[in-house]
Structures are given as C-alpha cells and as structure tokens.
C-alpha positions in Angstrom: 0.0 0.0 0.0 1.4 3.4 -1.0 2.0 5.7 1.9 0.0 9.0 1.9 2.5 10.9 4.0 4.3 13.4 1.7 8.0 13.1 1.5 10.0 15.6 3.5 13.5 16.5 2.5 16.3 15.1 4.5 17.7 18.4 5.5 14.4 19.4 6.9 13.8 16.1 8.8 17.3 16.2 10.2 17.5 19.8 11.0 19.0 20.3 14.6 16.4 21.0 17.3 18.7 21.5 20.2 22.2 22.9 20.8 23.5 19.4 21.4 22.4 18.3 17.9 24.4 21.2 16.2 27.4 19.7 14.2 30.8 21.5 14.3 30.0 24.8 15.9 31.3 24.2 19.4 32.5 27.7 20.2 29.3 29.4 19.2 27.0 26.7 21.0 29.0 27.1 24.2 28.7 30.9 24.2 25.0 30.7 23.6 24.4 28.1 26.2 26.2 30.2 28.8 24.3 33.3 27.8 21.0 31.4 28.2 22.1 29.8 31.5 23.0 33.2 32.9 20.2 35.1 31.4 22.5 37.5 29.4 21.2 36.9 25.9 21.4 40.0 23.7 18.3 41.7 22.2 20.0 41.8 18.8 22.1 38.9 17.5 23.7 38.3 14.1 24.7 34.9 12.8 27.3 35.0 10.0 28.7 32.2 7.9 28.5 30.3 4.6 25.3 28.8 3.4 24.0 25.6 4.9 26.2 25.7 8.0 23.4 26.1 10.6 22.7 29.9 11.0 18.9 29.7 10.9 18.9 26.5 13.0 20.9 28.3 15.8 18.4 31.2 15.7 15.5 28.8 16.1 17.1 26.8 18.9 18.0 30.1 20.7 14.3 31.2 20.4 13.3 28.0 22.0 15.9 28.3 24.8 14.5 31.9 25.5 10.9 30.5 25.9 11.5 27.0 27.1 9.9 26.1 30.5 12.2 23.2 31.1 15.8 24.2 30.3 18.5 21.5 30.6 21.8 23.2 31.3 21.1 26.1 28.8 19.7 23.7 26.2 15.9 23.7 25.3 14.0 20.5 26.1 12.3 20.4 22.7 9.3 18.7 24.6 7.4 21.5 26.4 4.5 23.3 24.7 6.7 26.4 23.9 9.3 24.2 22.2 6.8 22.2 20.3 5.0 25.3 19.0 8.3 26.8 17.8 9.3 23.5 16.1 6.1 23.0 14.3 5.7 26.7 13.5 2.3 27.2 15.1 3.1 30.1 17.3 2.6 33.7 16.3 5.4 34.9 18.7 8.4 33.6 16.7 8.3 35.5 13.3 10.7 34.3 10.5 11.0 36.8 7.7 12.8 36.3 4.4 14.6 39.7 4.1 15.4 39.0 0.6 11.8 39.5 -0.4 10.7 41.8 2.5 13.6 44.2 2.2 11.9 47.6 1.6 11.0 50.5 4.0 7.3 49.7 3.8 7.8 46.1 5.1 10.1 47.3 7.9 7.7 50.0 8.9 5.0 47.4 9.2 7.2 45.2 11.3 8.1 48.2 13.5 4.5 49.0 14.1 3.8 45.4 15.5 6.7 45.6 18.0 4.7 47.1 20.7 2.2 44.3 20.9 3.1 41.8 23.7 3.6 38.1 23.0 0.4 36.1 22.9 1.5 32.7 24.3 5.3 32.9 24.9 7.6 34.9 27.2 9.5 36.6 24.4 8.7 37.6 20.9 11.5 36.7 18.4 12.0 38.1 15.0 14.3 36.0 12.7 15.4 37.8 9.5 17.2 35.5 7.0 19.4 37.0 4.2 19.3 40.2 6.1 22.2 41.8 4.2 19.6 42.5 1.4 17.6 44.9 3.4 17.8 48.4 1.8 19.5 51.4 3.4 16.3 53.3 4.0 14.7 50.2 5.7 17.7 50.0 8.0 17.4 53.6 8.9 13.7 53.0 9.7 14.6 50.0 11.9 17.6 51.6 13.6 15.9 53.1 16.6 13.7 50.1 17.2 16.8 47.8 17.0 18.7 50.0 19.5 15.9 50.1 22.2 13.2 47.5 21.5 10.6 46.5 24.0 11.9 44.2 26.8 10.1 41.2 25.4 11.4 41.6 21.8 14.5 39.8 20.4 15.9 40.3 16.9 18.0 37.6 15.3 19.7 38.2 11.9 21.3 35.5 9.6 23.5 36.6 6.7 26.3 35.3 4.4 27.5 38.8 3.6 28.0 40.8 6.8 30.1 43.4 5.0 26.9 44.7 3.3 25.4 45.8 6.7 25.6 49.5 7.6 28.2 50.0 10.3 25.6 51.7 12.5 23.6 48.5 12.4 26.6 46.2 13.1 27.6 48.1 16.0 24.2 47.3 17.7 24.4 43.6 17.0 26.1 40.8 18.9 27.9 38.8 16.2 28.4 35.0 16.0 30.5 33.6 13.3 29.5 30.1 12.0 32.4 28.2 10.2 32.3 25.6 7.4 32.2 22.0 8.5 35.0 19.6 8.0 34.7 16.6 5.7 34.8 14.3 8.7 32.0 16.2 10.5 29.8 15.9 7.4 30.6 12.2 6.9 29.7 11.4 10.6 26.2 13.0 10.2 25.5 11.4 6.9 26.4 8.0 8.4 23.8 8.6 11.2 21.2 9.6 8.7 21.8 6.4 6.7 21.7 4.3 9.7 18.5 5.7 10.9 16.7 5.4 7.6 18.0 1.9 6.9 20.3 2.6 4.0 23.9 1.6 3.4 26.6 3.4 1.5 30.4 2.9 0.8 32.8 5.0 2.8 34.2 6.4 -0.5 30.7 7.5 -1.6 30.1 9.4 1.7 33.6 10.9 1.5 32.9 12.2 -2.1 29.6 13.7 -1.0 31.3 15.4 1.9 34.0 16.9 -0.3 31.6 18.1 -2.9 29.5 19.8 -0.2 32.4 22.3 0.4 31.6 22.6 4.2 27.9 23.0 4.0 25.7 20.4 5.7 22.6 21.3 3.9 24.2 20.7 0.5 25.5 17.4 1.6 22.0 16.2 2.8 20.5 17.5 -0.4 22.8 15.4 -2.4 22.3 12.4 -0.3 18.6 12.8 -0.6 18.8 12.9 -4.4 21.1 9.9 -4.5 18.9 7.8 -2.2 15.8 8.5 -4.4 17.6 7.2 -7.5 19.0 3.9 -6.2 17.5 1.2 -4.0 20.6 -0.7 -3.2 23.9 0.2 -1.6 25.2 3.5 -2.5 28.7 3.3 -4.2 31.1 5.8 -5.4 30.7 5.2 -9.1 26.9 5.9 -8.8 27.6 9.1 -7.1 29.8 10.2 -9.9 27.3 9.2 -12.5 24.4 10.9 -10.9 26.2 14.1 -10.1 28.0 14.4 -13.4 31.5 14.0 -12.0 34.5 12.8 -13.9 36.2 9.5 -13.0 39.4 9.6 -10.9 41.3 7.9 -13.8 40.2 10.8 -16.2 41.3 13.4 -13.7 44.8 11.7 -13.3 45.3 11.4 -17.1 44.3 15.0 -17.7 46.7 16.2 -14.9 49.5 14.0 -16.5 48.8 15.6 -19.9 49.1 19.1 -18.3 52.4 18.3 -16.6 53.9 16.6 -19.7 52.5 19.3 -22.1 50.8 16.5 -24.0 47.8 18.1 -25.9 46.8 14.9 -27.7 46.3 12.9 -24.6 44.5 15.8 -22.8 42.1 16.6 -25.7 41.2 12.9 -25.9 40.2 13.1 -22.2 38.1 16.2 -22.9 36.4 14.3 -25.8 35.6 11.4 -23.5 34.1 13.6 -20.9 31.9 15.5 -23.4 30.7 12.3 -25.0 29.6 11.2 -21.5 27.8 14.5 -20.8 30.2 15.6 -18.0 30.2 19.2 -16.9 33.5 20.8 -17.7 33.1 23.4 -14.9 32.9 20.7 -12.3 35.9 19.0 -14.1 38.1 22.0 -13.8 37.3 22.1 -10.0 38.3 18.3 -9.7 41.5 18.9 -11.6 42.4 21.9 -9.4 41.7 19.8 -6.3 43.7 16.9 -7.7 46.7 19.1 -8.5 46.5 20.6 -5.0 46.4 17.3 -3.4 49.3 16.0 -5.4 51.4 19.1 -4.5 50.7 18.8 -0.7 51.2 15.1 -0.8 54.5 15.6 -2.7 55.7 17.8 0.1 55.0 15.3 2.7 56.4 12.4 0.7 59.5 14.4 -0.7 58.5 14.1 -4.3 61.1 14.9 -7.1 61.6 18.6 -7.7 60.9 18.0 -11.5 57.4 16.5 -10.7 56.5 19.4 -8.3 57.7 22.1 -10.8 55.5 20.4 -13.5 52.4 20.4 -11.1 53.1 24.1 -10.2 53.3 25.0 -14.0 50.0 23.1 -14.5 48.3 24.9 -11.6 49.4 28.3 -12.9 47.9 27.2 -16.3 44.5 26.5 -14.6 44.6 29.7 -12.5 44.1 31.8 -15.7 40.9 30.0 -16.7 37.6 31.7 -16.2 34.8 29.1 -16.1 32.1 31.8 -16.8 33.9 33.2 -19.9 31.4 33.2 -22.7 33.9 34.0 -25.5 34.6 31.9 -28.6 35.3 28.3 -27.7 34.2 28.8 -24.1 35.7 26.7 -21.4 36.7 23.9 -23.7 39.2 26.2 -25.7 40.7 27.5 -22.3 41.4 24.0 -21.3 43.1 23.1 -24.5 45.3 26.2 -24.4 46.4 25.1 -20.9 47.4 21.8 -22.4 49.6 23.7 -24.9 51.2 25.6 -22.0 49.3 28.8 -22.8 47.1 30.6 -20.3 44.1 32.7 -21.0 44.2 36.4 -19.7 42.8 36.7 -16.3 41.5 40.2 -17.2 38.0 39.7 -18.7 38.5 42.7 -20.7 42.0 41.7 -22.1 42.9 40.2 -25.3 42.7 36.4 -24.9 46.1 35.9 -26.7 47.8 38.3 -24.2 49.8 36.0 -21.8 52.7 36.4 -19.4 55.8 36.7 -21.4 58.3 33.8 -21.6 61.5 34.9 -20.1 64.7 33.1 -21.0 68.1 33.7 -19.6 71.6 32.4 -20.0 73.6 32.3 -16.8 73.6 34.7 -13.9 73.8 38.3 -14.6 72.7 37.9 -18.2 70.2 40.2 -19.8 66.5 39.0 -20.3 64.9 38.5 -23.6 61.1 38.3 -23.4 58.3 37.8 -25.9 54.7 37.1 -25.6 54.0 33.3 -25.0 51.1 33.5 -27.6 53.4 34.9 -30.3 56.4 32.9 -29.4 57.7 29.8 -31.2 58.1 26.3 -29.7 59.4 26.0 -26.2 62.5 24.3 -27.6 63.4 27.4 -29.7 64.4 29.9 -27.0 65.4 33.5 -27.9 69.2 33.7 -27.7 70.5 35.6 -24.8 73.2 38.2 -25.1 76.6 37.5 -23.5 77.4 39.3 -20.3 80.8 40.3 -21.6 81.8 43.5 -23.5 79.2 44.5 -26.0 79.9 44.0 -29.7 78.3 45.6 -32.7 75.3 43.7 -33.9 75.5 41.8 -37.2 74.5 43.5 -40.4 70.9 42.8 -41.4 70.1 40.4 -44.3 69.6 41.9 -47.7 65.9 41.0 -47.8 65.2 42.5 -44.2 63.8 46.0 -44.0 66.4 48.5 -42.8 64.3 49.5 -39.8 64.5 46.1 -38.4 68.2 46.4 -37.9 69.5 48.1 -34.7 72.4 49.5 -36.6 70.2 51.5 -39.0 67.6 53.2 -37.1 65.6 55.5 -39.5 63.5 58.5 -38.5 60.0 57.5 -37.5 58.5 59.2 -40.5 60.5 56.9 -42.8 59.6 53.6 -41.1 57.1 51.5 -43.1 53.9 50.9 -41.3 54.9 53.1 -38.4 53.1 56.4 -37.5 55.1 59.5 -37.4 53.9 60.4 -34.0 52.0 58.6 -31.2 48.4 59.7 -30.7 47.5 61.7 -27.6 46.0 59.6 -24.8 43.4 61.5 -22.7 42.7 61.9 -19.9 46.1 60.4 -18.8 49.0 62.7 -18.3 51.5 63.2 -21.0 54.5 64.8 -19.2 56.4 61.4 -19.5 55.4 60.7 -23.2 58.5 59.4 -25.1 59.4 60.9 -28.4 58.9 58.8 -31.6 62.6 58.6 -32.1 63.2 57.2 -28.7 60.4 54.8 -29.2 61.8 53.5 -32.5 65.3 53.1 -31.0 64.2 51.2 -28.0 61.6 48.8 -29.3 62.2 45.3 -27.7 60.9 41.8 -28.5 58.7 41.8 -25.4 56.0 43.8 -27.2 54.8 43.6 -30.9 55.6 46.4 -33.1 52.7 48.3 -34.8 53.6 46.7 -38.1 52.8 43.3 -36.7 56.5 42.1 -36.6 58.6 41.6 -33.5 60.6 44.7 -32.8 64.4 44.4 -32.7 66.0 43.7 -29.4 67.2 46.7 -27.3 70.9 47.5 -26.9 71.9 45.7 -23.7 74.2 47.3 -21.2 76.6 44.4 -21.2 78.6 44.0 -18.1 76.6 46.4 -16.1 76.5 45.5 -12.4 73.1 44.6 -11.0 71.8 47.7 -9.0 68.7 48.9 -7.3 69.5 52.6 -7.7 66.3 54.7 -8.1 68.4 57.5 -9.9 69.4 54.9 -12.7 65.8 53.9 -13.1 64.6 57.5 -13.5 67.5 58.2 -15.9 66.3 55.3 -18.1 62.6 56.0 -17.5 62.0 57.8 -20.9 63.5 54.8 -22.8 61.4 52.4 -20.7 58.2 54.4 -21.5 59.0 54.3 -25.0 59.6 50.6 -25.1 56.5 49.5 -23.1 54.4 52.1 -25.1 55.0 49.9 -28.2 52.3 47.5 -26.6 48.9 49.4 -27.0 47.1 47.8 -24.0 49.9 48.8 -21.6 50.7 52.2 -23.1 48.3 54.3 -21.0 49.5 52.7 -17.9 53.2 53.3 -18.3 52.6 56.9 -19.4 50.6 57.6 -16.4 52.9 56.2 -13.7 56.2 57.2 -12.3 58.9 55.3 -10.5 58.7 55.9 -6.7 61.3 53.5 -5.2 63.5 50.5 -5.8 64.2 48.1 -3.0 66.1 45.1 -4.1 64.1 43.5 -7.0 60.9 45.4 -6.0 60.2 48.5 -8.2 57.3 50.7 -6.9 55.3 52.6 -9.5 53.1 55.4 -8.5 49.9 56.4 -10.2 47.8 59.6 -9.9 45.5 59.6 -6.9 42.6 60.9 -9.1 43.1 57.9 -11.4 43.5 55.1 -8.8 41.7 52.7 -11.0 44.8 52.5 -13.2 46.6 51.0 -10.4 44.3 48.0 -10.3 44.5 47.6 -14.1 48.3 47.9 -13.8 48.3 45.1 -11.2 46.7 42.7 -13.7 49.3 43.6 -16.4 52.4 43.4 -14.2 54.2 40.8 -16.3 54.4 43.2 -19.2 55.6 46.1 -16.9 58.0 43.7 -15.2 59.5 42.4 -18.5 60.0 45.8 -19.9 61.6 47.4 -16.8 63.7 44.3 -16.2 65.3 44.5 -19.7 66.6 47.9 -19.1 67.8 47.3 -15.5 69.4 44.0 -16.5 67.7 41.7 -14.0 64.3 40.4 -13.1 62.0 42.9 -11.1 58.8 42.7 -9.2 56.5 45.6 -9.8 54.3 47.1 -7.0 51.6 49.6 -7.9 50.4 52.4 -5.6 48.2 55.5 -5.8 50.1 58.6 -4.7 50.6 62.3 -5.3 52.8 62.4 -8.5 53.3 66.1 -8.2 55.9 65.4 -5.6 57.7 62.8 -7.8 60.1 64.3 -10.3 61.3 62.2 -13.2 65.0 62.6 -13.4 66.4 62.3 -16.9 69.7 62.9 -18.7 70.3 66.5 -19.7 70.0 65.6 -23.4 66.7 63.8 -23.0 65.2 66.6 -20.9 66.2 69.2 -23.5 64.9 66.9 -26.3 61.5 66.4 -24.4 61.1 70.1 -23.7 62.0 71.0 -27.4 59.4 68.4 -28.6 56.8 69.9 -26.2 57.4 73.4 -27.6 57.2 72.2 -31.1 53.9 70.3 -30.6 52.0 72.8 -28.4 53.6 75.9 -29.7 51.6 79.0 -28.5 49.5 76.8 -26.1 52.3 76.8 -23.6 51.8 79.5 -21.1 53.8 80.6 -18.0 52.1 79.8 -14.6 50.4 83.0 -13.2 50.9 84.4 -9.8 48.9 82.6 -7.2 46.9 85.0 -5.0 
C-alpha cells in the first residue's frame, strides 16, 4: 500500500532542534548556552557564515531556549508546549522573515508597528530575519531606533552570508556570532547517522565524495544524499555518485593532470572528448582537476617528491589559474582547457585580449640580460630567444639583404620613414602626457617583449653588457623615458606606463606610483604586471617585481639625462607651440 505521507527532504527532517544536535560549531554553541544559562542573551544577534552551516537553526534553537519552560543546562528540552509550538511553526510569537523578499522600507515600517504588541503565548517575541544583508539602506534607517531600544520582550536575530553589506551603525548594535564551514569528517559522521536511521547503506568512498563536494555545507551534503537515495534502491557506491552528479572519474582526472604536466595536448584533448561524450560538466571537471593538483602538491611535500614533478604540477596549476569558467567567448571553457594543455594561459583580465599572456623569459647564466616575448606569439618552447653574453658589447651583425632597414639596430631610421609606423604617437586622454616618449626614442628602444605596430617583432634593445646589478632609483629614473618608449609599443599597456612614475627601488621590487585621481589605473596595472616587469627588467638588466600604488605624483620628479630633458622640452614646444603659457601668480 502506498504511503499517503508526503516526502520531506532530509535536511528538513534532520534539522537540529537543540544545541546538542548542532554539528561542528562548538564555540558558538558554548557561548549561547552560557548566555541562556546566565540570562545574558542580547536583544539583537547576528549569525554570520557560509550557506548551509546552521545559522537559521541556531536562531530557532535560541528562540526555543528563550521560551523553554524546562531548560536543561542552557539547552531547550524540545518537549514543552513552547518548544513544540516553535518547532512546528504554530506560534505567532516567533516570526521568521525572508529579508530578501521583504527588504523595503514599507515592510520594515509594518514590522516596527507590530513591535509594541506583547507576545500572545510565549515569554519573548522573536523576529528571525534571514538573508538580512539584502535589506535596503532606507529600511535599515527605519529600523535603527527600534533595533537599539526594542521592548523588553522583543529579540531580533539576523542571519547573513555577507555581513560586509550591513551598515556600520547596524553592526555596532548587533552581537555577532561567526559560524564556520564544517570539515569533511564532521559531514561524513552525520551522513552515516542519517543512513543508519533510515535503513540505508553506502560505501565510505561515496560518503567521502559527497562530503568533499558539499564544500563545508551540511545542507548541501544532505540534499545530495537525498537525491542519490531517491535514484537507487541498493547500496550507494562511489561510481553511482559520480554518474548521478556528473563527475569525472578519478582515472580521467589523473590522465588530464598528467597531460598538463607533460604538455601532451593529444592525450589531454582525448580526455576532454571522452568527458563531453559522457555529458560531464567541464566546470565541475576544472574544480576536480584543481583539487587533484593541489592534493598532489601537498602530498608531494610530505612524501618528498622529485623537484621536477613538483615543478610540473606548479606550472599546470598556474595554467589552470588563468581559466575563467564563466567566460562566454569563442570556444568557451573547452578552448581554455586546450590552451592550458599547450602551455598557454588565458588572460585573467576579462577585458583583455585572450592571446595576451605572461611573457616567456629566458636567460643564459647569472647576470645575463633578459629577452622576453609574448608566449602566444612565441615559437616552440625548444626554440628559445638567444640571450646576449654578459661580456663587452659588440656591434650587432648586419641585417640580411631582404630584411627592412628599420628592423636592424644599426640603421635606425627617423620615425616618419619607417614603413607601417606612425610619425607620432596619438595623444591619450585623460592620462597625463608629461612622460610621453618621443617617436625617435620609441623606434630606437623597441624590444621583443612587445609587438611592433607593423605586426612584426621589434628588434632587441641594446643591452648594457657587463653592467652591475643595481637597485639605484636614480638609474631607473634616468632610463625612464626609454622604458616608457619601449613599453608604449604595446597598446594595452601604453596608457599605464605613461601615467605612472617610479617611486622607489628596494632590491628587486620596483614601486610605480599612479595619480590619486586615477587610482583605477593601479588596479589595471596590477593585472598587467608581467608586461611592466618584463619591460623594466630588460633595461635594468635583472628580473624585477612591480608594486603599484596610488600617490601624489606632483611630488615625484622624473630625473632624466640632460640631453633627454632638453629633447623632451623641445618636442613639447614644437607640438604645443603657443598653447604653452607661463604659470600665473597665485593669489
């Protein structure tokens, strides 16, 4: 005979009803119990934590404890009339409000008007507002005074996953309790108790997989278990969990990680084909691969894995870190995974060119100059750019007869005569132009790290062979016009290098300052640090790390050589002519 009792989800049937049933929140539970026992429960409480970790359950249990007639060491009995009414939702004195759909000022005014009415059957009237961070600013203002001095019989309890969205004036009036994510062991333990009570069986590997996928949320784990139990009548095993939840097999994950480490696109693409044929979700697959690499790295540290293996795993992890699962561009997530197999990453900046990647830096011996080029435009890994020797500099070889003269370092032509190159760089507004390099400097110092406007790789810059490694700020400022000209050959980075100034040099760390009124450029430059580091490092003769700050650039003077300063001043007078005026007297 078919049962007429409707099915109730596991997470509802197994919701904690007393403090002793709460899993994994020992510190919060102990504090609340002591507050109930001593009668020092605040009139306004905030529970903060990830979803599905017990915030609303704690609020309901605390409401029971405030009204229970048979407290047991600060824990509600869950059997008296007050506890039963709260558990079954039949009392009008415990009001649970979804703040996501009751977030406006009108709803809050209505709530405020009801505060003065005494509870009908319980000792305390409790308002539980879930997702409270979605309440509007005007609604918070309307509730502020009532929240600060409510009637003695009223208690407010808020639950939120985003406490940073609360107004500071509201947070200062709330007693906050942080609820943490649950561990895999804690989730497994409760799932085992649920299965034992319901008469089901499962393999330990299946429960462990569910607990890991729940990512610290008990409700997510219980929902997945409910789904799995409704689809199988026998023993729950790990393979059925993977099939029902669309997960890739452990063998596929290991083979794909091996292809990433070995730079074997053929094997990796075969794995991706298998996954798509079986309808697996690539987003979930990326998470599984990242978790697998992380586990292998941590396990390698403990087991003393070979440095080569660890280096390959680190390179694979960096390739995955540039993948954006939500990117809706051409090829989508599949293309990004294939690029990772080829050793190419996708730009982390959503607005950046997908082919713009971190430059490949190759060196030959300590103290040698760096030669860099974009990884997307570079040839095979086995064909490195030849590094220059660190000894005395020698004249570069003469260009081939079929090579344009402008590609030779020894025969730099005026910018107006260069094929495919503009005679002058366009003005960038509203960025400051006081550090703009001249076209002649730009053509002289174009390096291979950035493509030239004609589409071909620019010639390598004249290296300062034998120069000692230094962190002198004066030297950096002296070379700054040439560095600006070199990096300006890369259009996406050009506005950034023009706007910034060198502030300090500490060892390998170069600090670049950006105008305070254009602080957003600092954030953009942080995402394009590889281009800035490569360009600056080639002139200084060693690798550098760039740090970006927003500061007052009026106090930072760019020191240049006398000839460069005179040239820049002359170029400014030629371009602006009569527009240049002397500063008037300040009154």
